[in-house]
C-alpha positions as a Markdown table, in Angstrom:
| # | Residue | x | y | z |
|---|---|---|---|---|
| 1 | Met | 89.3 | 26.9 | 37.4 |
| 2 | Arg | 92.3 | 26.6 | 35.2 |
| 3 | Leu | 94.3 | 23.9 | 33.3 |
| 4 | His | 98.0 | 23.5 | 33.7 |
| 5 | Asp | 98.8 | 22.5 | 30.2 |
| 6 | Gly | 101.8 | 21.0 | 28.3 |
| 7 | Gly | 101.3 | 22.2 | 24.7 |
| 8 | Arg | 101.6 | 19.6 | 22.1 |
| 9 | Ala | 102.6 | 16.7 | 24.3 |
| 10 | Pro | 100.2 | 13.7 | 23.9 |
| 11 | Asn | 98.4 | 13.8 | 27.2 |
| 12 | Pro | 97.8 | 17.5 | 27.2 |
| 13 | Arg | 96.6 | 17.2 | 23.6 |
| 14 | Arg | 94.0 | 14.6 | 24.6 |
| 15 | Val | 92.5 | 17.0 | 27.1 |
| 16 | Gln | 92.6 | 19.9 | 24.7 |
| 17 | Ile | 90.6 | 17.9 | 22.1 |
| 18 | Phe | 88.2 | 16.6 | 24.7 |
| 19 | Leu | 87.5 | 20.2 | 25.8 |
| 20 | Lys | 87.0 | 21.4 | 22.3 |
| 21 | Glu | 84.5 | 18.6 | 21.6 |
| 22 | Lys | 82.6 | 19.7 | 24.7 |
| 23 | Gly | 82.8 | 23.4 | 23.7 |
| 24 | Ile | 84.5 | 24.2 | 27.0 |
| 25 | Glu | 86.9 | 27.2 | 27.3 |
| 26 | Ile | 89.2 | 27.4 | 30.3 |
| 27 | Glu | 92.1 | 29.4 | 31.4 |
| 28 | Arg | 95.4 | 27.7 | 30.7 |
| 29 | Val | 98.9 | 27.9 | 32.2 |
| 30 | Gln | 101.5 | 26.6 | 29.8 |
| 31 | Tyr | 104.6 | 24.6 | 30.8 |
| 32 | Asp | 107.7 | 23.8 | 28.8 |
| 33 | Ile | 108.1 | 20.1 | 29.3 |
| 34 | Asn | 111.5 | 20.0 | 27.6 |
| 35 | Ala | 112.7 | 22.7 | 30.1 |
| 36 | Leu | 111.4 | 20.4 | 32.8 |
| 37 | Glu | 109.2 | 23.1 | 34.3 |
| 38 | Gln | 106.9 | 20.3 | 35.5 |
| 39 | Lys | 109.7 | 19.2 | 37.9 |
| 40 | Ser | 109.6 | 22.4 | 39.9 |
| 41 | Glu | 108.8 | 22.4 | 43.6 |
| 42 | Ala | 105.6 | 24.5 | 43.0 |
| 43 | Phe | 104.3 | 22.1 | 40.3 |
| 44 | Thr | 105.2 | 19.0 | 42.4 |
| 45 | Arg | 102.9 | 20.4 | 45.2 |
| 46 | Met | 100.1 | 20.2 | 42.7 |
| 47 | Asn | 101.0 | 16.9 | 41.2 |
| 48 | Pro | 103.6 | 14.7 | 43.0 |
| 49 | Met | 103.9 | 12.6 | 39.8 |
| 50 | Gln | 105.2 | 15.7 | 37.9 |
| 51 | Gly | 103.0 | 15.0 | 34.9 |
| 52 | Leu | 100.9 | 17.2 | 32.7 |
| 53 | Pro | 98.1 | 18.2 | 32.4 |
| 54 | Val | 96.7 | 19.1 | 35.8 |
| 55 | Leu | 93.2 | 20.7 | 36.4 |
| 56 | Glu | 93.1 | 23.2 | 39.2 |
| 57 | Leu | 89.6 | 23.7 | 40.6 |
| 58 | Asp | 88.3 | 26.9 | 42.3 |
| 59 | Asp | 88.7 | 25.4 | 45.7 |
| 60 | Glu | 92.3 | 24.6 | 45.0 |
| 61 | Thr | 91.7 | 20.9 | 44.5 |
| 62 | Phe | 94.1 | 19.5 | 41.9 |
| 63 | Leu | 93.1 | 16.7 | 39.4 |
| 64 | Ala | 95.9 | 15.0 | 37.5 |
| 65 | Glu | 95.8 | 12.1 | 35.0 |
| 66 | Thr | 94.3 | 12.7 | 31.6 |
| 67 | Val | 91.2 | 10.4 | 31.8 |
| 68 | Ala | 90.4 | 11.6 | 35.3 |
| 69 | Ile | 90.3 | 15.2 | 34.1 |
| 70 | Cys | 88.1 | 14.2 | 31.1 |
| 71 | Arg | 85.8 | 12.3 | 33.5 |
| 72 | Tyr | 85.4 | 15.4 | 35.6 |
| 73 | Phe | 84.3 | 17.4 | 32.5 |
| 74 | Glu | 82.1 | 14.5 | 31.3 |
| 75 | Glu | 80.2 | 14.5 | 34.6 |
| 76 | Thr | 79.9 | 18.3 | 34.8 |
| 77 | Val | 79.1 | 18.9 | 31.1 |
| 78 | Pro | 77.4 | 15.6 | 30.0 |
| 79 | Glu | 76.8 | 16.6 | 26.3 |
| 80 | Pro | 78.1 | 15.9 | 23.8 |
| 81 | Asn | 78.7 | 12.6 | 25.4 |
| 82 | Leu | 82.2 | 11.2 | 24.9 |
| 83 | Met | 82.5 | 8.4 | 27.6 |
| 84 | Gly | 79.2 | 6.5 | 27.3 |
| 85 | Arg | 75.6 | 6.7 | 28.4 |
| 86 | Thr | 74.4 | 3.2 | 29.2 |
| 87 | Pro | 76.4 | 0.7 | 31.4 |
| 88 | Leu | 77.3 | -1.3 | 28.4 |
| 89 | Glu | 78.4 | 1.6 | 26.3 |
| 90 | Lys | 80.5 | 3.0 | 29.1 |
| 91 | Ala | 82.2 | -0.4 | 29.6 |
| 92 | Gln | 82.8 | -0.7 | 25.8 |
| 93 | Ile | 84.3 | 2.7 | 25.6 |
| 94 | Glu | 86.4 | 2.2 | 28.7 |
| 95 | Met | 87.6 | -1.2 | 27.3 |
| 96 | Trp | 88.9 | 0.4 | 24.0 |
| 97 | Gln | 90.2 | 3.4 | 25.8 |
| 98 | Arg | 92.4 | 1.2 | 28.0 |
| 99 | Arg | 93.4 | -1.0 | 25.1 |
| 100 | Val | 94.5 | 2.1 | 23.2 |
| 101 | Glu | 96.4 | 3.6 | 26.2 |
| 102 | Leu | 98.2 | 0.4 | 27.1 |
| 103 | Asn | 98.9 | -1.1 | 23.7 |
| 104 | Phe | 99.3 | 2.0 | 21.5 |
| 105 | Met | 99.9 | 5.2 | 23.3 |
| 106 | Met | 102.4 | 3.8 | 25.8 |
| 107 | Pro | 104.4 | 2.0 | 23.1 |
| 108 | Val | 104.5 | 5.1 | 20.9 |
| 109 | Ala | 105.6 | 7.1 | 23.9 |
| 110 | Phe | 108.3 | 4.6 | 24.9 |
| 111 | Ser | 109.6 | 4.5 | 21.3 |
| 112 | Phe | 109.9 | 8.3 | 21.3 |
| 113 | Arg | 111.5 | 8.5 | 24.7 |
| 114 | His | 114.1 | 5.8 | 24.0 |
| 115 | Leu | 114.9 | 6.5 | 20.3 |
| 116 | His | 114.6 | 10.2 | 19.7 |
| 117 | Pro | 117.7 | 12.2 | 20.7 |
| 118 | Gly | 115.5 | 15.2 | 21.6 |
| 119 | Ala | 113.9 | 13.1 | 24.4 |
| 120 | Ser | 117.1 | 12.7 | 26.3 |
| 121 | Lys | 116.1 | 15.5 | 28.7 |
| 122 | Ile | 113.0 | 13.7 | 29.9 |
| 123 | Glu | 114.4 | 10.2 | 29.5 |
| 124 | Pro | 118.1 | 10.5 | 30.6 |
| 125 | Val | 118.8 | 6.8 | 30.3 |
| 126 | Gln | 117.7 | 5.9 | 26.8 |
| 127 | Ile | 117.6 | 2.1 | 25.9 |
| 128 | Ala | 117.4 | 1.7 | 22.2 |
| 129 | Glu | 116.4 | -1.9 | 22.3 |
| 130 | Trp | 113.4 | -1.1 | 24.5 |
| 131 | Gly | 112.4 | 1.6 | 22.0 |
| 132 | Arg | 112.5 | -0.8 | 19.1 |
| 133 | Ile | 110.5 | -3.4 | 21.0 |
| 134 | Asn | 107.8 | -0.8 | 21.5 |
| 135 | Gln | 107.8 | 0.2 | 17.9 |
| 136 | Glu | 106.9 | -3.4 | 17.1 |
| 137 | Arg | 104.2 | -3.4 | 19.8 |
| 138 | Ala | 102.6 | -0.3 | 18.3 |
| 139 | Ala | 102.7 | -1.8 | 14.8 |
| 140 | Arg | 101.0 | -5.0 | 16.0 |
| 141 | Phe | 98.2 | -3.0 | 17.7 |
| 142 | Met | 97.8 | -0.9 | 14.5 |
| 143 | Gly | 97.0 | -4.2 | 12.8 |
| 144 | Ile | 94.3 | -4.9 | 15.4 |
| 145 | Leu | 92.8 | -1.4 | 15.0 |
| 146 | Asp | 92.8 | -1.8 | 11.2 |
| 147 | Arg | 90.8 | -5.0 | 11.4 |
| 148 | Glu | 88.3 | -3.6 | 13.9 |
| 149 | Leu | 87.8 | -0.4 | 11.7 |
| 150 | Ala | 86.8 | -2.6 | 8.8 |
| 151 | Ser | 83.4 | -3.0 | 10.4 |
| 152 | Arg | 82.7 | 0.3 | 12.1 |
| 153 | Glu | 83.6 | 4.0 | 11.8 |
| 154 | Tyr | 85.0 | 4.7 | 15.2 |
| 155 | Ile | 87.3 | 2.9 | 17.7 |
| 156 | Ala | 84.7 | 2.0 | 20.3 |
| 157 | Gly | 81.5 | 1.9 | 18.3 |
| 158 | Asp | 79.3 | 3.9 | 16.0 |
| 159 | Arg | 80.2 | 7.4 | 17.3 |
| 160 | Phe | 83.2 | 9.5 | 18.3 |
| 161 | Thr | 84.4 | 9.0 | 21.9 |
| 162 | Ile | 87.5 | 9.5 | 24.1 |
| 163 | Ala | 88.9 | 6.2 | 22.6 |
| 164 | Asp | 89.1 | 8.0 | 19.2 |
| 165 | Ile | 90.8 | 11.0 | 20.9 |
| 166 | Ser | 93.5 | 8.8 | 22.4 |
| 167 | Ala | 94.1 | 6.7 | 19.3 |
| 168 | Phe | 94.3 | 9.9 | 17.1 |
| 169 | Val | 96.8 | 11.5 | 19.4 |
| 170 | Ala | 98.9 | 8.3 | 19.4 |
| 171 | Cys | 98.8 | 8.3 | 15.6 |
| 172 | Gln | 99.9 | 11.9 | 15.5 |
| 173 | Phe | 102.8 | 11.2 | 17.7 |
| 174 | Met | 104.1 | 8.3 | 15.6 |
| 175 | Lys | 106.4 | 10.5 | 13.5 |
| 176 | Pro | 108.7 | 11.6 | 16.3 |
| 177 | Ala | 108.5 | 8.1 | 17.6 |
| 178 | Arg | 109.8 | 6.9 | 14.2 |
| 179 | Ile | 106.8 | 4.6 | 13.5 |
| 180 | Ala | 105.2 | 4.5 | 10.1 |
| 181 | Met | 101.6 | 3.6 | 9.3 |
| 182 | Asp | 101.8 | 0.6 | 7.0 |
| 183 | Glu | 100.1 | 1.0 | 3.6 |
| 184 | Ala | 98.2 | -2.2 | 4.5 |
| 185 | His | 96.4 | -0.3 | 7.3 |
| 186 | Gly | 93.9 | 1.3 | 4.9 |
| 187 | Asn | 91.1 | 1.3 | 7.3 |
| 188 | Leu | 93.2 | 2.9 | 10.1 |
| 189 | Lys | 94.5 | 5.5 | 7.6 |
| 190 | Ala | 91.0 | 6.4 | 6.4 |
| 191 | Trp | 89.9 | 6.7 | 10.0 |
| 192 | Phe | 92.9 | 8.9 | 10.9 |
| 193 | Glu | 92.2 | 11.2 | 8.0 |
| 194 | Arg | 88.5 | 11.5 | 8.9 |
| 195 | Ile | 89.2 | 12.3 | 12.5 |
| 196 | Gly | 91.8 | 14.8 | 11.4 |
| 197 | Gln | 89.0 | 16.8 | 9.7 |
| 198 | Arg | 87.2 | 17.5 | 13.0 |
| 199 | Pro | 87.7 | 21.1 | 14.2 |
| 200 | Ser | 88.7 | 19.8 | 17.6 |
| 201 | Thr | 91.8 | 18.0 | 16.4 |
| 202 | Ala | 93.4 | 21.1 | 14.8 |
| 203 | Phe | 96.4 | 22.5 | 16.7 |
| 204 | Asp | 95.9 | 25.7 | 18.6 |
């Protein structure tokens, strides 16, 4: 088993943190996303979507998509639990995980891809207006998260989960996306600083 990894890009980072939380060590094959190594013919045979990361199993099955990879490890190594135990908890974590992905991670990614000059290799047609729209979308969702975090310590409840991983990585990626965390978002800022102290969130 090995992980085809993409370094510090957001989706690879989510799997890296998830594996550290689980205490799982796995062989990694690194790809340079800026050099478009994920566009090669060999990689496309593993993942026709040409996205990282990809988990290669011993029987040469390939699993792509971040949450699908995390789900595989959650089922094979159940503890520490990061995706829910009871039906209700699983649904609540999935609800917030999806909210974070759709309303925060994607807007941050679109902002970066359409506003940062360095992203022109992976987004050849950059549309600045779309980037600015997504900056506003991300800012609005930060306000929602800040209000939610006024009454609990973590994104999806009373403990650390995959929803926190996704939100943390999105926050980390805001700087290259040219999005600032507003001073009014005190709860979100405190949460970000707290999650940043976890050993799993340190860069390799």
